[in-house]
N, C-alpha and C positions, 0 to 999 in steps of 0.2 A: 763625799770622799772620805775614806778611812783616815782616822787621826794618825798623826806621826807617832812613831814609837822609837825607843832606844833599845840597844842590845847590851846587856851586861853578861860578860863571858867568864867562864871558869875553865881551867884546864884539868880539872879533876871531876870525879863523879859527884852527882847531887847528894849522895849520902856520905860524903867524906866527913870524917870525925872532928874532934875537938878543935884543932888549929883553924880549920876553915870556918868555924862558928863566928869568929871575929870578922872575917870577910863578909859572911852572910849578914851580920849586923850592919855593916857598911852598905851592902846591897839594899837592905831594907830601908835604911835612911834615905838613900838616893831615890829609890822607888817611891817612897812615901811622898817626898817633895815633888817629884815629877807627876805622880798620879793626881795630886791636887791641881796641877797645871794642865790637866787633860792630856798628858803624854802617855802613850801606851808603854807597857813594860814587857820585854822579852828577855828570857834567860837562856843561855846555852851552857851546856856542860859536856865534858868529854864523854860521859855516860850518864844517862838519865835513869834514876831509880825512883819509881812512883811510890807513894805520892811525894811531890816536891812541896815542902811546907816551910821554906826559908823566909818567905815574906809574910807580913801581917795578913790575916784572913780577909780583910776588907780591900786588899789591893789585887785587882785582877791582873793576870799575866799569862803569857804564852811561854812554853818551854820546849826546847828541842836539843838534840845531840849534835855537837860539832867539836871535834878534838883538834885544837890548834897545834898540838905537838905531833900529830900524825896526819898530815894533809896529803890528800890524793885528789884526783880529778872528780871522782864521785862525791867526795866530801865537799868540795868547793861548789859543785853544782847544787847539792842539797842546801848548802848555806845560802847561795844566791836565791834559790826558790823560797826559802824562809824569809829572807830579807824583803823580797818583793811581796810575798803573801802578807806579811805583818807590817808593811810600810815603814820599815826601819830606815831611819835617816840620821845623818849627822845632826846632833842636837847640841847647841851651845846656849848656856843660860844667858839671858839678857843681863847687861851690866848691873841693873838694880837688883837682880836675884843672886848675884855671885856672893860667895862667902869670902870676905877679906880677912886676913890675919893681922 
């Protein structure tokens, strides 16, 4: 069985500039921790511009386009296909892995 994966989404292009670099650092932090726990990583962007290099090179990930600001039937069907293909599931950290403030 294929391992579970999470989906990290963005409503902008994968080549968006300076302001999104801070979000990408957060994406990288989340992905790094989940990769260590054998959880697959999927990224979606409103527009994908290759190459997508926002995560550390040692973290494998899938990437696909989905624009949450412009939803239509075709987009939802493609999202569903990617969710099934990549085994994207709801993923909640066990209590011992949660970061408490």
